[in-house]
N, C-alpha and C positions, 0 to 999 in steps of 0.2 A: 402490247410494241408486235406487230401485225405484219410489217414492211421492214425490209433490209436490203442494200446494193449488196450485190457479188460482186466483191472487189480482189477476187483472188483468194488468197489465205486471209485478209482481213473482215471483218462482222463489222456492216456498216446498221446496225437496226435504225427509222425511224421515226421517233414516236410522236411523231404530227405534235398537237396539239397536248403532249400529258403532262408540257411542261413550254415554258414561255423563257425563259431566261437562265443562261448557265450557273445561275447563283443555285439553284435548285439541285444543282450536281455535285457542283463544290461547294457548299455552304462556304464559301469564302466572299466572293463577288454578292455585291448587293443591286438585285436590280432595281426598275421604275415602281415607287412605289405603288402608282394606280395597276399594276399588272397584279401584283397581290390581292390588289383591293376585287380587282375582275374576278379573276379566279375564286374569290370568295363569291359572290354575288352569283354566278354563273355556271357553279358546281352545284348537281344534280344530290351528290352524295358528299360531304367535305371531309369524311375519314375516309374513302376511297379515296381521292385524290389525296390526303395525304399519304399512303398508303403506297401507291405507285409515285410518291417521288420518292417517299423512301426507298423503293427497291431500286430505280434508276440514280440515286445517289449511290446506294452498295455496288450498282454494278462500276459504277464509275470509280470509286474508293479503290475496287479491285486494281488498278489500273493495267487492267491486260491490252498488252501493246497490238492485238487484234484486232479490240474492239472500241471503231467511235460512235457514238449516242450522235445521234442528229434529231433536229424538231424543225419546226415548220417557222421557227419566231424569229430566234436570235441571230440577228446579225455578223456580229462576233464571233460565236458558234460555226458558221456556215463558211467564214471564211477560214477559220482554222481546218474547218473539214477538205476546203477547196486545195487549200497546202497541203494538205498531209494525200491525197488524192495525188496529186500530181506529184509526190514524191516517189507514191507508187508506181507512175508510168515512167 
């Protein structure tokens, strides 16, 4: 993760294309099957993709109230982020 939004006391790293569905973070929700297949097909190094997913999931499991991980693809995650940012305003 190279980008982050400065939201005062809150850190919001933008993970870009590092994952495509919130299920990668929470391990509970299931994303569309085609997304998992696409990640396998386009991955240059599948092990690095799995390792990166594991690091992001670990950050998520910490449940740090000052950390919100967002990506470029999950509309539900985006809406949750928008709601959280509105609450900060």
